[in-house]
N, C-alpha and C positions, 0 to 999 in steps of 0.2 A: 503494500500500498505506499504509495507516494499523495507529496500531497497536493491542493489543485493544480498546479502548474506543475504537474508530474514530476519535480526535482524531488531528490531524496535531500533529506535534512537529517544531520550529523551534529553532535557538539563537543568540546571538547571543555572540562573544568579547566581554570586556570592553573590546576597542579599539572594537571594534563598533560598540557600548554608546556609547563616547565620543563618537566620531564622529556616530555618528547624531543624537546629543541634542544634539552641538552646530551641526549642519545646518538641526536642526530650531530652533533656538530663535535661529538667524541668518537665517530665514523669515521674510517680512515679510509672510505670512497665516497665519491656525492650521491647525495642522496636524490631523489628529484619527487619523493613522496613518499606516502604511508599505503600500506593496504589492508583494508580489512579484510577477516572472511569468519564463519560460521566451519567452525572444523566439530561439529557435534552439539548433538541439544538431550538433554533429559530432562526428571525429575525437574534439577532444580532449573530449568531454564535453557537456552543458548552456551556453546562453548566459545568465546569471541577470541582471535588471536588480531595483534595488529603486529606487522614484519613494515623495514624498511625496505624502501624500493630505491636501486638503482640505476635499472635499465628504463620503465616506463612501464606503463599500462600493461598487461593481459589483452587477447584481442577484445576479447569477453567483458572487458568491468567498464564499469562505469564511473565518471570523475567526479568530486563533489572536491568544492572547496569551503575547506572549514576552518576556524578560529586561525588562518593563515597556513594551513596543510594541504596541499595535492591528496586526495587521501581514495585510492583506484578500491572500490567497490564489488566483488565481484559479484556480476550479473546475475547468474542464478539463483542468490538468494537474497538481489537488491530489495524486494520488500520487507522480506525479513528485519532488515540492517535499518533501515528506515524508520527516523525518529530515535535512533542509538546515540545516547548519553555517553562521555566516555571522562571516568574521575580517575585521580592518582590519591591514593592513602597510602600516605608511610607509617609501617609497624615495626620498624627494626630494619634491619640487615636482609636478615632472612624473610620476612614476608610481605614487605611491599612489590607492589604493583597496579597496574589497572585494573580498574573494577568496569564493569560495563550494563548499564542502563536500557533494556531494551525494552520497551513496552508491548510488540509484538508475541502473537500467541506462539506456542508453542509447535504446536500440532493442528493443522489445520480439518484434516481428515478424522475424525470420529473415532472410526476403527485403531490407528494409531493413538490414538491417547488411549483406549483401553490397555494396548499392549501394552503402553510405557505405563501407566498404575500397576499391570502386571508382575512386569520386568523390577520398580521402585518398591513393591511392597511383597513380593513372593519371592521372584527371581535369585535378584543377584542379593538379599539378605544369606537366601542358601548358598549361593555360592560363594562370597562374604570369607568364608571361614576357611577356603581353600587361598585365597588374594587372587581370584576371578571377578572381572564383570562384565556384564552385556549390556550394548547401547542398540537400540533400536535406530537405525537409520531409516528405513521407509515401510510402509505396505503401500505396494502395490497389486492391486487386484485380491485375488485371496492367497499372495506370498506375504508373509512377514523376511527382510534385509535385516542382517545385523552385522556387528563386532563384535567379535570376544576381547575383550584385554586383559591386564595384570597377569594371575598364574596360568590362564586360561591359554595365553596368548601362545603357539608356538608348542603348549603341551599334547602328548601322544592320546590321553585321551580327552580331546578336546572335540572328539568326533561322536561319544559315547556321554558327553553335557551334553552335548547339540539335542543327538536323537533321545535318548532317554531323559534326557531331563529338562530342557528350556522347550522341546519343539513338544514333548506329552504334556505340558503344562499350560503352555499356548490354547495347542486346540483344546483340550479338556477345559478351559475357562472358557475360550472363543474361539466357538467352534466354525466363524469364519474361516477362518486360517487355516490353510491345510497344507502349507509346509512355510518351518522357518530355515530363510538361506543362510548361511555362514561366510561375510566376506572378506572375513579375517584371512590377513595375510601370514600363514601360523611360521611359514618357511623362514621367517626374518623373528621367528619370537627368540625366544633367549631359555627354552628351557631345555636339560642337557639331554632330555630321550624324545627327543621329534627330531626324526630324520623327513628329509623331500622327498616322496614321493617321486620313485623314478620312472619313465613312460613306461606303457606298460604294468607297471605294478599294480596290484590291488589295498584298496583306503584298508588302513589301520580299524 
C-alpha cells in the first residue's frame, strides 16, 4: 500500500540518521545509498535489514529519498515497506542497533496467518528444545513453503522433523494444506551428520 501519490514513504529518526551517517562515513568504499529489505516474517512481525549500497539499485528496486538518504527498496515487498519508520537505540556495545516500526499487516492471506499461529504456539515451542526453528515463507494454493533454521538447518533428521512432525501438525490443524515444502539449503548447514545428497542417491 502506497500513499495517495503512489509514493513509498519511509522515515528515519534523528538517532538513526546519525548512526547510519557514521557507518557510511567509516565505510572504506563509496556508498551511493541504502537498501531496505524484508528477510523474514513471523509471529513478532517482519524481519528487516538495511545494507550499504556501493553500485546502485537492483533492476527492480524502487528508489526513495528519505531524511537525506537514497534508499533502494526491494520492489517485491514495496507495499510491505511503505510507512516503515527506522529508529536507533543504544543499549550498550552488544545490544545497539536499528529498530523498525512497520505498520503493515504481516499476512494478507488468512490461511498463512493460521499456519503462522500454529508455528508460534505449537511447532516452534516443540522443536526449540533441539535448537530448531521453522519459518513460514508463504502459502500458495494448498502448499505451505517453509525454511528451517537453528539446529534444524543441515540436520540429518530434518526430513523426519518435516514429515513426521511439522507436516503432520499442519495437516491435522489446517486440513486445507496438503503439503509442506522445505526450501532450506541444508547443504549449507553446520550439522556434522549431514552429507549433501549425491546425484541419483536416495534421500535420508
